[in-house]
C-alpha positions as CSV (number, residue, x, y, z in Angstrom):
1,M,-3.4,34.5,-46.1
2,S,-2.0,36.8,-43.2
3,K,-5.9,36.2,-41.9
4,Y,-5.2,31.9,-42.0
5,F,-2.1,32.2,-40.3
6,L,-3.7,34.3,-37.9
7,Y,-6.9,31.6,-37.3
8,I,-4.1,29.2,-36.9
9,F,-1.7,31.5,-34.4
10,A,-4.5,31.6,-32.1
11,F,-5.7,27.8,-32.3
12,F,-2.4,27.1,-31.1
13,F,-2.0,29.8,-28.2
14,S,-5.4,28.4,-26.9
15,I,-3.9,25.0,-26.6
16,A,-0.8,26.7,-25.0
17,N,-3.2,28.5,-22.5
18,T,-5.4,25.8,-21.4
19,A,-1.8,23.9,-20.9
20,Q,-0.6,26.7,-18.7
21,D,-4.0,27.2,-16.9
22,L,-4.4,24.8,-14.7
23,S,-6.1,25.7,-11.5
24,P,-4.6,24.5,-8.5
25,E,-7.5,21.7,-8.2
26,E,-7.0,20.4,-11.4
27,L,-3.0,20.3,-11.2
28,L,-3.1,18.0,-7.9
29,T,-6.0,16.2,-9.4
30,K,-3.7,15.0,-12.4
31,S,-0.6,14.4,-9.9
32,I,-3.3,12.3,-7.8
33,E,-4.2,9.9,-10.9
34,F,-1.0,9.3,-11.6
35,H,0.2,8.5,-7.9
36,D,-2.6,6.9,-7.0
37,P,-5.6,6.4,-9.4
38,S,-6.9,3.9,-7.3
39,N,-7.3,6.0,-3.9
40,S,-5.9,3.4,-2.9
41,W,-3.3,5.5,-0.2
42,S,-6.4,6.5,2.2
43,T,-7.3,2.8,3.2
44,F,-3.1,1.9,3.0
45,S,-2.4,-1.3,5.1
46,G,1.2,-2.0,4.4
47,T,4.7,-1.2,5.6
48,L,7.5,0.7,3.9
49,F,10.9,-0.1,4.3
50,I,13.5,3.1,4.3
51,T,17.6,3.5,4.6
52,M,18.3,7.1,5.3
53,E,21.9,7.8,4.6
54,T,23.7,11.0,5.6
55,P,26.8,12.3,5.3
56,N,29.4,11.4,8.2
57,S,27.1,9.2,10.0
58,S,26.1,5.5,10.0
59,D,22.6,4.5,7.6
60,R,19.4,4.3,9.6
61,K,17.1,1.8,8.6
62,S,13.5,2.4,9.5
63,E,10.3,-0.1,9.0
64,V,7.0,1.9,8.5
65,T,3.9,-0.2,8.8
66,L,0.8,2.0,8.3
67,N,-2.7,0.7,8.6
68,F,-4.9,3.6,8.4
69,P,-8.2,1.5,8.7
70,A,-7.4,0.3,12.0
71,D,-5.4,3.4,13.4
72,Y,-2.3,1.8,13.2
73,F,1.2,3.0,13.2
74,K,4.4,0.9,14.1
75,L,8.2,2.7,13.4
76,V,11.1,-0.3,13.8
77,V,14.4,2.2,13.6
78,R,17.8,0.7,13.7
79,K,21.0,2.5,14.1
80,D,24.2,1.3,15.0
81,S,24.0,-0.9,17.9
82,T,20.1,0.9,19.3
83,T,16.6,-0.7,17.9
84,T,13.5,1.2,19.3
85,E,10.1,0.8,18.4
86,E,7.4,3.0,18.4
87,V,3.8,1.7,18.2
88,I,0.2,3.9,18.1
89,D,-3.0,1.8,17.9
90,K,-6.0,3.4,18.6
91,G,-4.7,6.1,20.3
92,S,-2.6,3.7,22.7
93,C,1.2,4.3,22.4
94,S,4.1,2.3,23.5
95,L,7.9,3.1,23.0
96,V,10.5,0.3,23.4
97,V,14.0,0.3,23.2
98,N,16.2,-1.9,22.7
99,G,14.1,-4.5,23.8
100,R,12.9,-2.2,27.3
101,E,10.1,-0.3,27.2
102,I,10.1,3.5,28.3
103,K,6.8,4.8,30.0
104,K,7.3,7.7,30.4
105,Q,6.8,9.0,26.9
106,A,4.5,11.8,28.0
107,E,8.3,13.8,28.8
108,D,8.9,13.6,24.9
109,S,5.1,15.0,24.0
110,I,4.2,18.7,22.9
111,N,3.9,20.5,26.1
112,N,3.8,17.4,27.9
113,Q,0.0,17.0,26.5
114,E,-0.1,14.1,24.4
115,P,0.9,11.0,25.5
116,C,2.3,9.7,22.5
117,G,4.6,12.6,21.8
118,M,7.3,12.2,19.2
119,T,5.3,9.2,18.1
120,E,2.9,10.9,16.6
121,M,5.1,13.8,15.3
122,M,7.0,10.8,13.1
123,R,3.5,9.2,11.9
124,N,2.9,12.9,10.5
125,Y,6.0,13.1,9.3
126,Y,5.7,9.9,7.8
127,T,2.1,10.1,6.8
128,Y,2.3,13.2,5.1
129,L,5.9,12.7,3.2
130,Y,5.4,9.3,1.5
131,G,1.7,10.6,1.6
132,L,1.9,13.1,-1.2
133,P,0.8,14.6,-3.1
134,M,-2.5,13.0,-1.6
135,K,-2.2,14.9,1.4
136,L,-2.6,18.2,-0.1
137,K,-6.5,17.1,-0.1
138,D,-6.0,17.0,3.5
139,K,-8.4,19.6,5.6
140,G,-6.5,23.2,7.0
141,T,-4.0,22.9,3.3
142,I,-4.3,25.9,1.3
143,L,-3.5,26.1,-2.3
144,D,-2.6,29.4,-3.9
145,P,-4.9,30.3,-6.7
146,I,-2.2,30.3,-9.3
147,V,0.2,27.5,-10.6
148,V,2.9,29.0,-12.0
149,K,6.3,27.5,-13.7
150,K,9.7,27.6,-12.4
151,T,13.0,25.8,-13.1
152,L,14.9,23.9,-10.3
153,K,17.8,22.5,-11.1
154,G,17.7,23.1,-15.0
155,K,14.2,21.6,-16.0
156,E,11.1,23.3,-15.7
157,Y,7.6,22.7,-13.4
158,L,4.8,23.3,-12.7
159,V,4.8,24.4,-9.0
160,L,2.0,24.6,-7.1
161,K,2.3,26.6,-3.8
162,A,0.8,25.3,-0.3
163,T,0.5,27.0,2.7
164,Y,-1.7,25.9,6.3
165,E,-3.8,26.5,8.9
166,E,-2.7,28.0,12.2
167,K,-3.5,24.7,13.5
168,V,-1.6,22.8,11.3
169,G,1.6,24.5,10.5
170,E,3.3,27.4,10.0
171,D,5.7,26.4,7.2
172,I,5.1,27.3,3.6
173,W,5.2,24.8,0.8
174,Y,6.0,24.7,-2.8
175,F,5.5,21.5,-4.9
176,Y,6.6,20.8,-8.2
177,F,5.1,18.7,-11.1
178,N,6.2,17.2,-14.2
179,P,4.3,19.2,-17.0
180,D,4.0,16.5,-19.2
181,T,2.8,13.5,-16.4
182,Y,2.0,15.5,-14.0
183,A,4.2,13.5,-11.2
184,L,5.6,15.3,-8.3
185,E,9.3,15.4,-8.4
186,A,10.2,17.7,-5.7
187,Y,9.3,19.6,-3.4
188,Q,10.1,23.1,-1.0
189,F,10.0,24.5,2.1
190,F,10.8,27.5,4.2
191,H,9.9,28.9,7.5
192,K,10.5,32.3,6.9
193,E,10.8,32.2,3.0
194,I,12.4,35.7,3.1
195,E,15.2,34.1,5.2
196,N,15.9,31.6,2.5
197,D,15.2,28.7,5.3
198,G,14.5,25.3,5.5
199,E,15.0,22.9,2.6
200,Y,13.9,21.3,-0.9
201,I,13.7,17.5,-1.8
202,L,14.7,16.3,-5.2
203,L,12.7,12.8,-6.4
204,K,14.0,10.1,-8.4
205,G,12.3,6.6,-9.7
206,I,9.5,4.8,-8.7
207,E,8.3,2.4,-5.6
208,E,5.3,0.7,-7.2
209,V,2.4,-0.9,-4.0
210,D,-1.0,-1.4,-3.8
211,G,-1.5,0.7,-7.2
212,M,0.3,3.4,-6.0
213,K,3.4,5.5,-7.4
214,I,5.7,6.0,-4.3
215,P,9.0,8.0,-5.1
216,K,11.7,5.8,-4.2
217,I,14.9,8.4,-3.4
218,R,14.6,11.3,-1.8
219,N,17.6,13.6,-1.8
220,W,17.4,16.5,0.6
221,Y,19.4,19.9,0.6
222,T,19.3,23.3,2.2
223,N,17.7,26.5,0.4
224,K,20.3,28.4,1.6
225,E,23.8,26.8,0.9
226,D,22.7,23.6,-1.2
227,R,24.0,21.3,0.6
228,L,23.0,18.1,0.8
229,L,22.0,16.6,4.1
230,G,20.6,13.4,3.3
231,T,19.3,10.6,1.4
232,D,15.9,8.9,1.8
233,H,15.9,5.1,-0.3
234,L,12.6,3.5,-0.3
235,T,14.2,0.0,-0.7
236,K,10.9,-2.0,-0.9
237,A,7.4,-1.7,0.3
238,T,4.6,-4.4,0.8
239,A,1.1,-4.0,0.9
240,K,-0.3,-6.1,3.7
241,T,0.9,-5.2,7.5
242,E,3.6,-8.4,9.2
């Protein structure tokens, strides 16, 4: 009888180990199968409508138009009485503020070397955050070889650590996946992890567009003080550029 129970224990232990011993690549694949089963993100053409709420400040409403096949990006931001419109179209860029074109955008660029400067940074920002977890497949991403279990806000997750090649970025990122559905439900980054700086972001809800499941709400908190910085609401997403 003891031998029988030993076999049963070994059987269930092996099942548990299989669940726990996912490689980073396997975990990422499962999460992408949840969020983007048809690989739509790589050819996405559409607009994301985002409202940002921050404590003691008015809302910021953004329209982010992406057309990856055409190498096109447009960001329209409305806050208080100011409306800005930034465009990158096949490498050419423009910036318009309250209807007036600003031609010296190079002054805002990194080391004054990139004519699209801040607009390029905003494109990278939106395509990275709203393209997760798919963007973890990008060249220059270094996945830690071990998937670990961590608890965040009382919930247990499968956690994937990612760093980047120097030319891509210097921050350390942790991505928190639901162990049952493999949905990405939170992520966290540090500039210097030993100082507990940086932020963590909790994701809620799903907005479906073009066969993808994009997190609808992002709540941003500081790692050190656990202070709410703001909330991004994806109020709508369309699958065609306007």
